N, C-alpha and C positions, 0 to 999 in steps of 0.2 A: 504492499501501500504504499501511499504517499500523502503527506499531508497539505492539506487544500487548501483549510483558513486556518486563523488561529484569534482567537478572543474572547468576550463574557462566556459561561457556559454554555447558558442557560439561551444563546444567542444563538450558538452553534448548535444547541442540540437542534434546534428550532429548523437550519438550514440544513441538517443532517436529515430531521423528518420531513422535511419538502421535497429532499432532493433522492426518497428513498420511499415515494408515493401517498405517506402517509396524510392524508387533508387535515389542516388546521382547520375546519371552518368554525370554531368559535362556540359560544353556547348558545345561541339561537339564532335563526332561521327564515325567512320567510320567502315562502315560492309562490309565483304569476299564480297569477285565478285565471281557471279558462273553467266558461261556465260552459261548455259543452259538456264537463265529463259528470257521471252520476254521484260520484263522490270524490273529493278531495280534499290532502290537509294543505291548508293555508300556511301554518305556520309550527315550527319546531325547537322549544327547548329545553335546557336546562336548567334545574333550580335546585337548593339547601334546600332543608326542613322548615327557615325561616320564610322561606319564597322568595330568596333573591337569587336572581339569574347568575351563575357563573358557569365556569367553566374549571374552575378550582376546587379540587374535592379532597375531603381527608374519609381516611379508609375505615374511619369509626361512627361516618355519617352516612343516611341514605340518599341518594340520588333520585330526584322527585324529576321524571322525562313527561311533558308537558307537550301534548299535542292539539292545536285546533282546526277542526276540520270543517266542512260542510257537505252534507248530503239533501243533493238536488232531487233525488229520487228513490225509492226504498231500493235497496240493493241487498236481492236475497242469495246469503252466505256470505254474506259479506264480513270480512279477518282481517286483524290488525298484526301486522310480523314489527319485529323490534330486533337487531344485530348489533352486538356488537364484538369491534373486532381490536386489540391489541397493534401495539405501532408494526408490528413486525407480519401482521396480516392475519394473524390467526384468529379465526372467530370463537368468543371466549364464553360468547354469553347469546341463548337464541331465546328470545321469545314471542308466544302468540296469541288470540283471544280464545283460542279454544284449548290452551292450556285448563284451563275452568272449563265443566261440562260441556257447555254451550258458549257460543262467542258472543259476547256483549254487542256487538256490532251489526248482528243478524237484521235485518227487517228493521231499522233505524229511518223514524219517518223523515221527512223533509224538514230541515233544521239547520244552524250551527250547532257543533258539539263542542265540550273542554274535553279529552281524554287523558288521563290520567296514569302511568306506570310505575313503580316505585323500584329503585333497584335497592335491595338494604344493605345494613352498612355490613360491613367482612364479607360481604361475597368475592369479589374482584380484588387482587392484588396492586400493589401500588403501580404507575407507569401511564404511562396515556395512551387512548383512547378512542376510538368512532366508533358512532352511530349511527345507524344509519334502522327508517322506517319506512315501508312499502302497505301498501290495500289492496286486496286481493279476493276475486269470490269464483267459488266454486259453481255455482247456480247462474250467473250474472250474464244471462242472455250469450252464452260462448265465452267468454271474455275472461279470463282466468288473472291477468295484472289490471286492478280498478286505478291504481294512483301508485307510482314506485319513482320520487325525486331520484335525479341523483347524487343529491348532496346534502349531506347528515350533519351533527354537532360533532364537535372532540371536546372530550375532556383528560382532565389531570387526576389520579389521587394518589395521595402523600401520605403515610405515614409516619406522626409526628409522635405518636403516641405508646408504641412500646420500644422495649430495649432493642431489638434487630431491627425495628423502624423499616426505612427504603432499602434497609442490605438484606429486606428475605427475599428468601426465593421463592417461584412459583408462580401459579397464575391464579389461586386463591390467597385472601388475607385473613381467613376463620380463626380464632383463637379457641385453641384446645386446652379443658381444664384439665389440667393434672393432681390427679387426688393422690392421697398416700394416706395408705392405713399399714399399722402396723401388726406385724403375722405373728402369733403365739409359737414359740421352740420349747420343745418340750414340757408346754401344757401350762407357760411362763410367759406376761408378755418384757 
C-alpha cells in the first residue's frame, strides 16, 4: 500500500469511507414526491431517545428510525423493509413488517403516516453503518417493488461506557452478565 493522505483522523476516516463505497448520507433525507406512486416514503431520519435527529449514537442507547410516508391508494400486501450494513458492506441487521404475524402496513387507507422502528440498545457494535428502507407488495397489481429509494441514512455508534469500549471486536455489543457461585468442596464451602 501507499500513503494517500495524512491529517486529522476523523477527516481521514471520512475520506477512506467515501472512497470505499460507504455512503455517508447523514441522519435525515427527504425524497422527491412522485404523485403517481400508490405508496411512497417521503422522508427518513434517525433520532435518539430524546427525539433529537442525529447520526451519532452510543451503543447504550436505542436508535429510532422514523419514516414519513404517503399512501395514495390501498396497497394489498404492503410491507416495509429495513437493511443495515456496516462500512465493509456486510448486512448486519434486516427487519421487515412481517417480523410480526401480520404486516402493519397491509391495506393502509389513503393518508400520510409516520412509521417508526426502534433498534434496541446494545444490538449493534461500535462502528459506521448505512440504513436503507424499501417497500414492496406480493399482491399489488403484480408489482413487487412499491418504493425503493436509492439513498438512505448513515450513523455512527460508539461505546464510551464499558471497559472494552470501541476496542470490542464483533458485530454485536450485547453485554453478558457473568455470575459467580461458590461450589461445595467435600460438603463444605
